[in-house]
Backbone as a chain_set.jsonl record, in Angstrom:
{"seq": "XXXXXXXXXXXXXXXXXXXXXXXXXXXXXXXXXXXXXXXXXXXXXXXXXXXXXXXXXXXXXXXXXXXXXXXXXXXXXXXXXXXXXXXXXXXXXXXXXXXXXXXXXXXXXXXXXXXXXXXXXXXXXXXXXXXXXXXXXXXXXXXXXXXXXXXX", "coords": {"N": [[153.254, -30.617, -0.964], [156.73, -30.941, -0.782], [159.61, -30.311, -2.782], [162.535, -31.053, -4.784], [164.465, -29.729, -7.33], [166.609, -30.86, -9.757], [169.165, -29.911, -11.967], [170.853, -30.428, -14.952], [172.875, -28.343, -16.231], [172.843, -26.418, -19.197], [172.547, -25.507, -22.682], [171.366, -27.649, -23.814], [169.423, -29.049, -21.649], [169.064, -30.99, -18.729], [166.532, -32.141, -16.563], [165.301, -32.999, -13.348], [162.862, -33.951, -11.063], [162.385, -34.395, -7.68], [160.696, -35.797, -4.863], [160.026, -34.999, -1.358], [160.886, -37.232, -0.022], [162.943, -38.03, -1.52], [162.363, -39.453, -3.798], [162.254, -40.046, -7.241], [160.239, -38.128, -9.266], [159.907, -37.273, -11.894], [161.943, -37.152, -14.858], [163.578, -35.392, -17.454], [164.663, -34.054, -20.621], [165.627, -31.117, -22.434], [166.301, -29.482, -25.447], [167.145, -26.384, -25.723], [168.253, -24.587, -27.456], [169.328, -21.912, -27.355], [170.876, -19.435, -25.194], [169.163, -17.37, -24.59], [166.62, -18.501, -24.82], [166.938, -20.372, -22.815], [167.034, -18.743, -20.507], [164.368, -17.826, -20.358], [163.063, -20.291, -20.111], [164.113, -21.328, -17.686], [163.141, -19.501, -15.759], [160.397, -19.923, -16.154], [160.09, -22.68, -15.555], [160.783, -22.761, -12.803], [158.789, -21.096, -11.799], [156.5, -22.573, -12.417], [156.615, -24.651, -10.661], [155.594, -24.508, -7.798], [155.916, -25.901, -5.415], [158.558, -26.295, -4.97], [161.435, -26.598, -2.965], [164.107, -26.553, -3.02], [166.901, -26.065, -5.186], [169.25, -27.629, -7.209], [172.07, -27.336, -9.191], [173.999, -28.647, -11.73], [176.937, -27.777, -13.194], [178.482, -24.966, -14.828], [179.567, -21.594, -15.413], [177.85, -19.417, -17.716], [175.364, -20.752, -18.167], [174.752, -22.156, -15.786], [174.652, -19.953, -14.135], [172.368, -18.672, -15.063], [170.289, -20.304, -14.09], [170.805, -20.024, -11.355], [170.328, -17.288, -11.006], [167.574, -17.191, -11.65], [166.589, -18.706, -9.53], [167.273, -17.076, -7.363], [165.623, -14.866, -7.844], [163.209, -16.049, -7.253], [163.537, -16.516, -4.628], [164.63, -18.939, -3.785], [166.498, -21.525, -2.346], [169.652, -22.395, -3.707], [172.075, -24.562, -5.019], [175.164, -24.837, -6.572], [176.899, -27.293, -8.254], [179.625, -29.395, -9.336], [180.363, -31.879, -11.825], [182.214, -33.775, -10.821], [181.653, -33.687, -8.125], [179.368, -35.23, -7.587], [179.642, -37.521, -9.196], [181.66, -39.248, -8.239], [180.398, -40.534, -6.172], [178.596, -42.214, -7.379], [179.648, -43.443, -9.684], [182.106, -45.736, -10.923], [185.735, -45.467, -10.884], [186.772, -46.164, -13.468], [184.598, -45.603, -15.043], [184.564, -42.931, -15.069], [186.553, -41.875, -16.628], [186.244, -40.424, -18.94], [184.06, -37.877, -20.23], [182.146, -38.91, -21.976], [182.068, -41.68, -21.337], [181.2, -41.466, -18.707], [178.666, -40.33, -19.011], [177.308, -42.383, -20.414], [177.44, -44.407, -18.479], [175.928, -43.183, -16.479], [173.364, -43.17, -17.623], [172.801, -45.939, -17.744], [172.946, -46.592, -14.997], [170.91, -44.999, -13.855], [168.651, -46.146, -15.047], [168.742, -48.677, -13.843], [168.471, -48.022, -11.079], [165.969, -46.738, -11.076], [164.265, -48.771, -11.967], [164.605, -50.62, -9.903], [163.506, -49.178, -7.825], [160.894, -49.089, -8.512], [159.911, -47.385, -10.478], [158.665, -46.648, -13.637], [159.275, -46.161, -17.111], [158.533, -45.334, -20.461], [160.731, -45.015, -22.062], [164.322, -45.083, -21.958], [165.986, -42.751, -19.945], [167.676, -40.003, -21.515], [171.156, -38.905, -21.626], [171.364, -36.301, -20.48], [169.027, -36.033, -18.909], [169.367, -38.294, -17.296], [171.747, -37.684, -15.922], [170.842, -35.436, -14.527], [168.954, -36.682, -12.881], [170.66, -38.267, -11.276], [172.169, -36.248, -10.054], [170.108, -35.09, -8.595], [169.409, -37.239, -6.878], [171.827, -37.457, -5.489], [171.867, -34.93, -4.239], [169.555, -35.142, -2.645], [170.367, -37.107, -0.84], [172.506, -35.71, 0.36], [171.056, -33.678, 1.605], [169.765, -35.109, 3.514], [167.351, -36.245, 2.95], [166.961, -38.792, 2.034], [168.313, -42.146, 2.026], [171.384, -43.277, 0.549], [170.905, -44.697, -2.627], [170.838, -48.225, -3.445], [173.446, -49.39, -5.423], [174.17, -51.627, -6.821]], "CA": [[154.402, -31.467, -1.192], [158.002, -30.264, -0.981], [160.343, -30.967, -3.857], [163.853, -30.614, -5.168], [164.698, -29.8, -8.766], [168.01, -30.991, -10.148], [169.36, -29.445, -13.333], [172.127, -30.58, -15.655], [172.791, -27.062, -16.927], [173.359, -26.256, -20.547], [171.481, -25.222, -23.64], [170.676, -28.938, -23.694], [169.218, -29.086, -20.205], [168.408, -32.129, -18.097], [165.774, -31.766, -15.372], [164.753, -34.103, -12.564], [162.117, -33.497, -9.893], [162.314, -35.398, -6.621], [159.846, -35.39, -3.744], [160.695, -34.802, -0.064], [161.491, -38.501, 0.376], [164.028, -38.315, -2.444], [161.898, -40.311, -4.898], [162.188, -39.353, -8.516], [158.889, -37.973, -9.802], [160.101, -37.278, -13.344], [163.171, -36.577, -15.399], [163.428, -35.11, -18.879], [165.66, -33.129, -21.154], [165.148, -30.172, -23.443], [167.307, -28.738, -26.191], [166.541, -25.055, -25.798], [168.787, -23.919, -28.633], [170.061, -20.667, -27.114], [170.812, -18.984, -23.804], [167.964, -16.526, -24.435], [165.504, -19.42, -24.531], [167.218, -20.97, -21.506], [166.616, -17.776, -19.479], [162.906, -17.881, -20.251], [162.661, -21.619, -19.636], [164.47, -21.461, -16.273], [162.159, -18.733, -14.982], [159.094, -20.583, -16.284], [160.108, -23.948, -14.813], [160.737, -22.483, -11.361], [157.471, -20.52, -11.513], [155.48, -23.614, -12.556], [156.792, -25.645, -9.601], [155.533, -23.745, -6.542], [156.268, -26.739, -4.267], [160.013, -26.409, -4.869], [162.071, -26.165, -1.741], [165.549, -26.503, -3.232], [167.389, -26.238, -6.548], [170.662, -27.979, -7.337], [172.45, -27.188, -10.588], [175.327, -29.149, -12.074], [177.485, -27.056, -14.33], [179.153, -23.723, -14.494], [179.492, -20.547, -16.422], [176.63, -18.659, -17.954], [174.124, -21.534, -18.057], [174.454, -22.363, -14.362], [174.289, -18.648, -13.611], [170.969, -18.389, -15.427], [169.456, -21.009, -13.11], [171.03, -19.412, -10.046], [169.618, -16.005, -11.029], [166.127, -17.476, -11.58], [166.306, -19.155, -8.158], [167.359, -15.893, -6.499], [164.391, -14.081, -8.047], [162.109, -16.772, -6.6], [163.933, -16.705, -3.234], [164.754, -20.388, -3.656], [167.882, -21.938, -2.119], [170.263, -22.993, -4.895], [173.458, -25.016, -4.867], [175.84, -25.147, -7.824], [177.879, -28.36, -8.063], [180.312, -29.857, -10.538], [180.167, -33.311, -12.067], [183.041, -34.597, -9.931], [181.065, -33.693, -6.783], [178.41, -36.334, -7.431], [180.003, -38.731, -9.954], [182.455, -40.201, -7.459], [179.482, -41.288, -5.309], [177.767, -43.122, -8.175], [180.335, -44.102, -10.785], [183.434, -46.293, -10.675], [186.782, -44.665, -11.534], [186.885, -46.466, -14.9], [183.457, -44.998, -15.717], [184.747, -41.477, -15.026], [187.757, -41.486, -17.358], [185.867, -39.433, -19.942], [182.674, -37.432, -20.125], [181.298, -39.821, -22.741], [181.871, -42.905, -20.546], [180.411, -41.121, -17.524], [177.273, -40.139, -19.434], [176.744, -43.707, -20.701], [177.276, -45.093, -17.201], [174.817, -42.533, -15.782], [172.113, -43.669, -18.221], [172.598, -47.323, -17.298], [172.704, -46.607, -13.557], [169.58, -44.447, -13.581], [167.669, -47.171, -15.418], [168.775, -49.709, -12.799], [167.908, -47.475, -9.834], [164.544, -46.477, -11.26], [163.581, -50.065, -12.031], [164.653, -51.196, -8.56], [162.628, -48.405, -6.938], [159.512, -49.226, -8.947], [159.507, -46.344, -11.413], [158.769, -47.146, -15.006], [159.249, -45.141, -18.152], [158.515, -45.992, -21.77], [162.046, -44.897, -22.679], [165.447, -44.856, -21.06], [166.339, -41.319, -19.958], [168.899, -39.603, -22.184], [172.214, -38.607, -20.664], [171.097, -35.062, -19.732], [168.013, -36.35, -17.895], [169.96, -39.267, -16.368], [172.665, -36.977, -15.031], [170.026, -34.617, -13.628], [168.385, -37.59, -11.881], [171.708, -38.623, -10.318], [172.45, -35.034, -9.272], [169.011, -34.981, -7.646], [169.569, -38.276, -5.847], [172.972, -37.05, -4.677], [171.453, -33.8, -3.398], [168.597, -35.633, -1.65], [171.183, -37.77, 0.187], [173.227, -34.646, 1.066], [170.092, -32.946, 2.434], [169.192, -36.017, 4.506], [165.992, -36.618, 2.556], [166.907, -40.223, 1.76], [169.585, -42.861, 2.08], [171.993, -43.532, -0.761], [170.29, -45.881, -3.247], [171.712, -49.361, -3.743], [173.981, -49.2, -6.76], [174.39, -52.924, -7.488]], "C": [[155.634, -30.6, -1.419], [158.791, -31.025, -2.031], [161.693, -30.313, -4.073], [163.953, -30.751, -6.68], [166.189, -29.856, -8.994], [168.12, -30.662, -11.626], [170.759, -29.8, -13.795], [172.156, -29.403, -16.618], [173.461, -27.103, -18.294], [172.223, -25.83, -21.446], [170.668, -26.496, -23.847], [170.593, -29.211, -22.203], [168.534, -30.369, -19.774], [167.74, -31.654, -16.821], [165.283, -33.014, -14.668], [164.085, -33.524, -11.324], [162.0, -34.658, -8.917], [161.429, -34.884, -5.504], [160.661, -35.339, -2.457], [161.329, -36.08, 0.472], [162.635, -38.898, -0.556], [163.657, -39.285, -3.547], [161.788, -39.481, -6.154], [160.747, -39.329, -9.006], [158.911, -37.959, -11.322], [161.488, -36.767, -13.676], [162.981, -36.435, -16.898], [164.56, -34.207, -19.324], [165.033, -32.284, -22.25], [166.351, -29.543, -24.129], [166.698, -27.369, -26.466], [167.132, -24.188, -26.912], [169.589, -22.661, -28.419], [169.95, -20.284, -25.643], [169.608, -18.073, -23.565], [166.751, -17.395, -24.107], [165.684, -20.086, -23.175], [166.777, -20.04, -20.384], [165.11, -17.825, -19.267], [162.449, -19.203, -19.664], [162.955, -21.781, -18.15], [163.457, -20.723, -15.396], [160.802, -19.424, -14.996], [159.04, -21.872, -15.462], [160.0, -23.689, -13.318], [159.395, -21.895, -10.944], [156.391, -21.604, -11.512], [155.585, -24.702, -11.491], [156.774, -24.958, -8.237], [155.931, -24.56, -5.313], [157.772, -26.887, -4.072], [160.523, -25.836, -3.566], [163.572, -25.953, -1.947], [165.864, -26.732, -4.698], [168.861, -26.587, -6.484], [170.988, -28.013, -8.823], [173.858, -27.731, -10.774], [175.802, -28.422, -13.319], [178.153, -25.781, -13.87], [178.91, -22.691, -15.572], [178.122, -19.912, -16.518], [175.367, -19.486, -17.735], [173.764, -21.826, -16.603], [174.024, -21.046, -13.721], [172.857, -18.25, -13.918], [170.029, -19.045, -14.42], [169.581, -20.387, -11.726], [170.291, -18.071, -9.944], [168.104, -16.21, -10.907], [165.737, -17.918, -10.174], [166.322, -17.979, -7.19], [166.096, -15.046, -6.618], [163.201, -14.726, -7.349], [162.383, -16.999, -5.116], [164.03, -18.193, -2.883], [166.213, -20.743, -3.391], [168.416, -22.702, -3.332], [171.703, -23.382, -4.582], [174.002, -25.363, -6.246], [176.902, -26.204, -7.506], [178.529, -28.683, -9.41], [180.156, -31.37, -10.641], [180.979, -34.172, -11.096], [182.479, -34.667, -8.52], [180.161, -34.894, -6.583], [178.855, -37.611, -8.12], [180.8, -39.727, -9.122], [181.595, -41.022, -6.501], [178.729, -42.381, -6.072], [178.536, -43.953, -9.191], [181.716, -44.606, -10.365], [184.481, -45.423, -11.369], [186.897, -44.927, -13.041], [185.725, -45.88, -15.709], [183.592, -43.475, -15.801], [185.949, -41.001, -15.83], [187.47, -40.48, -18.471], [184.41, -39.05, -19.726], [181.726, -38.382, -20.833], [181.027, -41.113, -21.965], [180.997, -42.625, -19.323], [178.94, -40.951, -17.882], [176.601, -41.472, -19.737], [176.495, -44.484, -19.411], [176.11, -44.505, -16.411], [173.483, -43.033, -16.317], [171.799, -45.073, -17.717], [172.248, -47.376, -15.814], [171.319, -46.074, -13.215], [168.506, -45.468, -13.932], [167.591, -48.251, -14.348], [168.106, -49.218, -11.519], [166.396, -47.295, -9.968], [163.744, -47.773, -11.294], [163.506, -50.689, -10.637], [163.688, -50.477, -7.613], [161.19, -48.349, -7.439], [159.007, -48.159, -9.892], [159.641, -46.897, -12.812], [158.643, -45.987, -15.984], [159.241, -45.868, -19.488], [159.867, -45.942, -22.472], [163.112, -44.744, -21.598], [165.784, -43.374, -21.101], [167.632, -41.078, -20.737], [169.926, -39.133, -21.165], [171.971, -37.316, -19.889], [170.099, -35.315, -18.607], [168.583, -37.317, -16.854], [170.912, -38.579, -15.399], [171.908, -36.061, -14.067], [169.419, -35.487, -12.523], [169.429, -37.974, -10.837], [172.128, -37.427, -9.468], [171.363, -34.866, -8.211], [169.093, -36.002, -6.529], [170.711, -37.923, -4.907], [172.566, -35.929, -3.714], [170.476, -34.247, -2.312], [169.323, -36.358, -0.519], [171.9, -36.705, 1.025], [172.307, -33.872, 2.017], [169.476, -33.806, 3.54], [167.772, -36.439, 4.191], [165.847, -38.113, 2.315], [168.298, -40.816, 1.971], [170.104, -43.032, 0.662], [171.336, -44.775, -1.36], [171.313, -46.992, -3.451], [172.16, -49.246, -5.195], [174.219, -50.51, -7.506], [173.191, -53.807, -7.357]], "O": [[155.579, -29.627, -2.172], [158.657, -32.242, -2.156], [161.961, -29.2, -3.62], [163.568, -31.776, -7.242], [166.942, -29.019, -8.496], [167.287, -31.072, -12.434], [171.739, -29.508, -13.109], [171.545, -29.447, -17.686], [174.496, -27.739, -18.495], [171.067, -25.796, -21.025], [169.452, -26.449, -24.031], [171.589, -29.565, -21.572], [167.546, -30.789, -20.376], [168.31, -30.857, -16.077], [164.891, -33.983, -15.318], [164.673, -32.704, -10.619], [161.573, -35.755, -9.278], [161.405, -33.686, -5.221], [161.862, -35.61, -2.472], [162.213, -36.022, 1.328], [163.225, -39.967, -0.405], [164.536, -39.881, -4.169], [161.292, -38.354, -6.132], [160.11, -40.373, -9.146], [158.048, -38.553, -11.968], [162.118, -36.054, -12.895], [162.311, -37.25, -17.533], [165.312, -33.671, -18.511], [164.06, -32.674, -22.895], [167.303, -29.122, -23.472], [165.841, -27.221, -27.337], [166.556, -23.159, -27.265], [170.465, -22.356, -29.229], [169.054, -20.743, -24.934], [169.091, -18.015, -22.45], [165.957, -17.064, -23.227], [164.71, -20.337, -22.466], [166.2, -20.502, -19.4], [164.635, -17.86, -18.132], [161.553, -19.238, -18.819], [162.123, -22.32, -17.42], [162.975, -21.269, -14.404], [160.132, -19.503, -13.966], [158.061, -22.125, -14.76], [159.204, -24.335, -12.636], [158.915, -22.171, -9.844], [155.47, -21.56, -10.697], [154.729, -25.584, -11.426], [157.814, -24.836, -7.59], [156.252, -23.984, -4.273], [158.215, -27.529, -3.119], [160.117, -24.762, -3.122], [164.226, -25.267, -1.161], [165.18, -27.499, -5.375], [169.634, -25.926, -5.791], [170.278, -28.636, -9.614], [174.79, -27.333, -10.075], [175.149, -28.452, -14.362], [178.359, -25.555, -12.677], [178.146, -22.906, -16.513], [177.352, -19.871, -15.559], [174.395, -18.981, -17.175], [172.594, -21.75, -16.229], [173.138, -21.026, -12.867], [172.21, -17.568, -13.123], [169.081, -18.415, -13.952], [168.59, -20.239, -11.01], [169.699, -17.764, -8.91], [167.433, -15.497, -10.16], [164.672, -17.547, -9.679], [165.479, -17.896, -6.298], [165.564, -14.568, -5.617], [162.288, -14.031, -6.904], [161.566, -17.6, -4.419], [163.573, -18.633, -1.829], [167.089, -20.307, -4.138], [167.724, -23.542, -3.907], [172.447, -22.624, -3.96], [173.368, -26.101, -7.0], [177.709, -26.024, -6.594], [178.038, -28.292, -10.469], [179.854, -32.046, -9.657], [180.484, -35.186, -10.605], [182.787, -35.603, -7.783], [180.183, -35.515, -5.52], [178.483, -38.698, -7.676], [180.631, -40.935, -9.285], [182.014, -42.093, -6.061], [178.279, -43.36, -5.476], [178.115, -45.06, -9.526], [182.401, -43.978, -9.558], [184.166, -44.721, -12.329], [187.1, -43.987, -13.81], [185.849, -45.682, -16.918], [182.835, -42.814, -16.512], [186.331, -39.836, -15.726], [188.372, -39.758, -18.896], [183.634, -39.793, -19.125], [180.623, -38.636, -20.349], [179.893, -41.591, -21.934], [180.157, -43.445, -18.95], [178.065, -41.384, -17.132], [175.447, -41.679, -19.361], [175.464, -45.141, -19.266], [175.38, -45.24, -15.746], [172.566, -43.295, -15.539], [170.673, -45.36, -17.313], [171.354, -48.122, -15.414], [170.629, -46.644, -12.369], [167.545, -45.634, -13.179], [166.501, -48.692, -13.986], [167.273, -49.916, -10.942], [165.64, -47.662, -9.069], [162.663, -47.855, -10.711], [162.468, -51.221, -10.243], [163.123, -51.093, -6.709], [160.358, -47.647, -6.865], [157.799, -48.033, -10.094], [160.635, -47.548, -13.133], [157.992, -44.979, -15.71], [159.878, -46.912, -19.628], [160.125, -46.735, -23.377], [162.828, -44.329, -20.475], [165.86, -42.792, -22.184], [168.577, -41.86, -20.63], [169.614, -38.979, -19.985], [172.347, -37.244, -18.719], [170.303, -34.861, -17.481], [168.31, -37.174, -15.662], [170.892, -38.854, -14.199], [172.3, -35.929, -12.907], [169.374, -35.077, -11.363], [169.127, -38.007, -9.644], [172.413, -37.585, -8.281], [171.66, -34.537, -7.062], [168.873, -35.672, -5.363], [170.593, -38.065, -3.69], [172.883, -35.975, -2.526], [170.562, -33.78, -1.176], [168.932, -36.235, 0.642], [171.906, -36.783, 2.254], [172.726, -33.461, 3.1], [168.755, -33.299, 4.398], [167.061, -36.936, 5.064], [164.741, -38.649, 2.384], [169.299, -40.107, 2.077], [169.347, -42.942, -0.304], [171.218, -45.798, -0.684], [172.506, -46.731, -3.608], [171.342, -49.029, -6.088], [174.448, -50.492, -8.716], [173.196, -54.933, -7.855]]}, "num_chains": 1, "name": "protein.A"}
C-alpha cells in the first residue's frame, strides 16, 4: 500500500496518514515538548511507515525543517506548504480571519468530511490533527490521488 503523511509541524504536531486513494486512515496529534524530541519522533514516524510515498508538511522554520531533513534521510519526496496554500480551498474567507477561527473551522470540517466518507472516531480530532487531515486531503487532490471532497 502506498501512503501520504501530512504533518502540521510544530512541537505540538498533527499527523494524518492517507492511502493512495486519498482516504484518511488515521489522524492524531502529539505534544512532543521540545525540538529535540521532535527530531527523534520525526525520524521514528517516517521509519515506522515504510509504505510512505510522499510527505507534506505545513509550517515553516525549524520544525518544518526537521521533517524535511528526516524525509531527505529516508529519500522521501517532501513538500513544505503554508496554511494559506490549503485553507483557501477548504475554508470560507470569514473562517480565515484569524488562526483561532481557522482551527475551529478545520475541526468542524474534518468531522463533517470524515462522517460523510464513512470514517468514525470516538473523539473529534483536535485542531492539530484536523489541520493535518486537511493538509493531507489537499495534497492528495494536488497529486491527483482523489477528487476534492464535498464540503457542504
